[in-house]
C-alpha positions, 0 to 999 in steps of 0.5 A, spaced: 092 365 118 087 358 118 085 355 125 090 350 124 096 353 122 095 359 129 093 352 133 100 349 130 103 355 132 102 357 139 104 349 140 097 346 141 096 338 140 092 337 134 090 330 131 087 329 124 082 324 123 081 323 115 080 318 109 084 322 104 091 324 102 091 331 103 097 332 109 096 337 114 102 336 117 100 334 124 098 327 128 094 323 124 089 318 124 088 315 117 082 310 115 082 311 108 078 305 103 083 303 098 086 296 101 078 294 102 076 297 095 081 291 093 079 287 097 071 288 094 073 287 087 078 282 089 071 279 092 067 281 086 072 277 081 072 272 085 064 271 084 066 272 076 064 278 076 067 283 070 063 287 069 064 292 075 059 299 075 061 304 080 056 310 082 062 315 083 057 321 087 062 326 090 062 334 091 069 334 090 074 328 087 078 328 093 074 324 097 073 318 094 080 317 090 080 312 095 075 308 092 076 310 085 083 309 084 084 302 087 077 299 083 080 301 076 088 298 078 084 291 081 082 290 073 088 292 071 091 288 074 087 281 074 088 283 066 081 286 064 080 293 060 078 298 064 070 300 061 069 308 063 063 307 061 062 303 066 064 308 071 057 313 072 060 320 075 054 324 080 052 327 085 051 324 093 045 323 094 039 317 093 037 320 088 043 321 084 045 314 086 038 312 083 039 316 077 046 314 076 045 305 076 039 307 072 044 309 066 048 304 067 044 298 068 040 300 061 047 300 058 046 294 052 051 290 055 050 292 064 053 290 069 052 284 074 055 288 080 055 295 082 060 299 087 057 305 090 062 309 093 057 310 100 051 306 102 046 312 100 047 311 093 047 304 094 040 305 096 038 309 090 042 303 085 037 298 090 031 302 089 033 302 081 034 295 080 027 293 083 024 298 077 027 295 073 025 288 075 032 286 077 033 282 083 038 282 087 043 278 088 040 273 083 041 279 077 045 284 080 050 285 085 050 291 090 056 293 094 056 299 098 061 304 102 061 306 110 056 301 114 051 306 116 045 303 120 040 302 116 044 297 110 043 292 116 035 293 115 035 293 107 032 288 104 036 285 101 042 286 106 048 291 104 055 288 103 058 294 105 065 296 107 065 299 115 070 303 117 071 302 125 069 309 127 070 307 135 077 304 134 079 311 130 076 315 136 081 311 140 087 312 137 086 319 136 085 320 143 092 316 145 095 320 139 092 327 143 095 324 150 102 323 147 102 329 144 101 333 151 106 329 154 111 329 149 110 336 145 117 334 141 116 327 139 116 325 132 110 326 128 105 320 129 101 317 123 097 312 125 092 307 120 085 303 122 083 300 116 076 299 115 073 292 113 069 289 108 062 286 112 059 281 107 051 281 107 046 279 102 046 283 096 052 280 093 052 273 089 055 270 084 055 273 076 049 271 073 050 265 067 046 268 063 
């Protein structure tokens, strides 16, 4: 028997904190990136970017479906083709992000913007762009996810999507207290949306 099943059988209060769509049939606080990814795409498209690459570095696909799917859907909604060549699948390390960015930026028609599914991959992409003599954001816009602390101190400062970790924790504690006081209440599902933080690493698409 799994630990979760054992806890539920004992009727102990459990709150799942999650950013994916696996349903464990317990109270949950969700903070996925779907709406925020669509906001990122809308922002980049408004800056006239049309070739937008994605660095998709994961250990398991379920961990980042909330970024890949809305990325693809945003092209379709805008009447633009989804170019699979612009999706670089790789591992989760900075080096993986570096190599994936090199792959994308060496295409005959390179992307004018890159979305990395986390800030560590974006740091690798930042280095790759510099090694190729590309200036950010003049030649390439770059967006990460997670809002890690160091993203504020890169050169240039990284545009990123940040989760409200304090808000998620607060909601989880609220749910636990409600469940303790009302063990037979219907299951609770709360969403705490991340938000886009626009900084120096994004700008209009280059004219050339």
